[in-house]
N, C-alpha and C positions, 0 to 999 in steps of 0.2 A: 637828433635834430636834421643834420644832413646825413644822407647816405652815401659818404665818400670813403672808398677803401684805399688800399695802400696803392694800387695801380693807377688810380685817378689822380692821387698825390703827386705820384712819380713824375705823371705827364704835365701835371701843371708845374713841377718844379723845373723839368727839362724846357717848357716852354717860356717860363720865366727867365731861365738862364740865356736862352737864345735871344729873348727880347731885350733884356736890361743888360745882359753881360756880367762878367765875374765881377767887375768892380762896383757896380750899383746894386746887385743882387743882395748882400749882407745890409746894406742900408735899408733897402725896399722891405726886406724881411723883418727887420727890427720895427720899421715904422708900421707895418701891417699888425704885426703882434701888439703893439703900443696901442693901437685902435681897438683891436679886438679886446685887450684887456680893459679899456675904458668903457666899451659897450656892456662888457660882462658885470663889471662894477656899477654901471648906471641901472643895469636890469634888475641886479641884486638889491640896490638900494630902493627902487620902485616897488619890487616885491615886498622888501621889508616894511616898507612905510604903509602899504596897502594892508597887509597883516596886522599891523599896530592900530590902524583905523577901525579894523574890524573887530579886533578885541576890545578897543574903547567903546564901540557901539555895543557889543555885548555886555561890556559891564555898566553901561548908561541904563540899557534896558532892564538888567537885573535890579539895578539901583532903585528904578522906577517902580518895579513889582514889589520891592522890599517896603518903599514908602507907602505904596497902596496897602499892601496889608497892614502895616502900622497904622495907617489912617482908619482902615475899617475897625481895628481892635479898638483904638482909642474911642471911635463912635460907639462901639458895642459898651464898652466900659462906662462911657458917660450916660447911655441909655439906661445902663443896669444902675448906675448911682442914682439916677433922676428917678427911677421906679422906686427904689428903696426908701428915697427921701419922702415921695409922695405918700408911700405906704406908711412910713414912721407918723408923718403927720396926720394921717386919716386916723389910724387904730394902733396906739403903741403897744396894747397888750396882746395882739395877735400875731402868731409866727410868720417870719417873712414866707413871701411866695417862692414857689419853685422856680429855679433858675430855667430861662427860655432856651430852646435850641436854637443854635446859630441859624441865620437867616439864609434859606437855601440859594439866594441870589447874590449871598455876600462871598468872600473869598473860598476859592475852591481850590483844592489840592491840584497841581499840574504836575505832570512827568517832566523832567528835566529835558532839556534839549541837548543834542549831542555836543560834547566839549564842555558842558556846563558842571560845576561841581554839584554832588547831591548830598543833600543833609540827611544824617542817619539819626533815627531816633534811638534813645538810650534802649539797652538790652533790658526787657521787662523781666528776665530771669533772675535779675539781682546783679551784684558787682562782679566784674569778671574774675575769673581765677587767675592767680598768677603763679608761675612757675616757682618752687622753693629756691632760696637763696642758696647758692653752694658754701656760703660761708656760715650758714646758720648752724647750730648745735645740733639740730634735729637730725642733720643729715649724718649718714655713717661714713666712717673713715674710708679713704680709698685703699685699696689692698697694698700691702708693702711690695716694692719692687724686688724681684728675686734676682740674685747675682747669677749671671750665666756660668756655666762651667768653663767657658774660654775666658771670661772676664775676672781675672783675680786681682786681688788688691795690689796697689801699687808697690809695698813692700816685697810681696812675693814676687813680683817681675823683676824688681831690681836683684834680689837675691838670685834668680835664675838666669839672669843677663851675666852676673858676676863671674869670672873664672874663680874656680876654686883653687886657693893658695895654699894649702895644704899638701897638694901633691907635689911641689918644687922642692 
């Protein structure tokens, strides 16, 4: 923020020592530090509140878009149901008409804005393939651990460490 180096701070400290004196300088430094901390805390508080408000606005905008999409889908369903009822009342023996294409002026797909979560369509290739469970019986057994030449069994180590008593 401020481009103050060590030499500038040193000059300020010397001037403060000369002006305030050694008795009042520590108290003045504490007081200055307190006000700087309060100013920073206030700044961070305002900043976080602004970020929260922006996030709230984004959520409201997303909710309104979802409500509009649902309203349009409900109207399309209502129109489709109404046309089927009318058709069934006119000629019950005739097959139903082909479904209409969505209205081009209706809901359009839009690209998500930066920071907005994206919806993913399910994978058309089918269910996702899973990694095999390591505990399943189809898995091969792991290879047996081989003993090192240096790693002898505990009984062998004890026998090697004990002195031979037959020599006495």
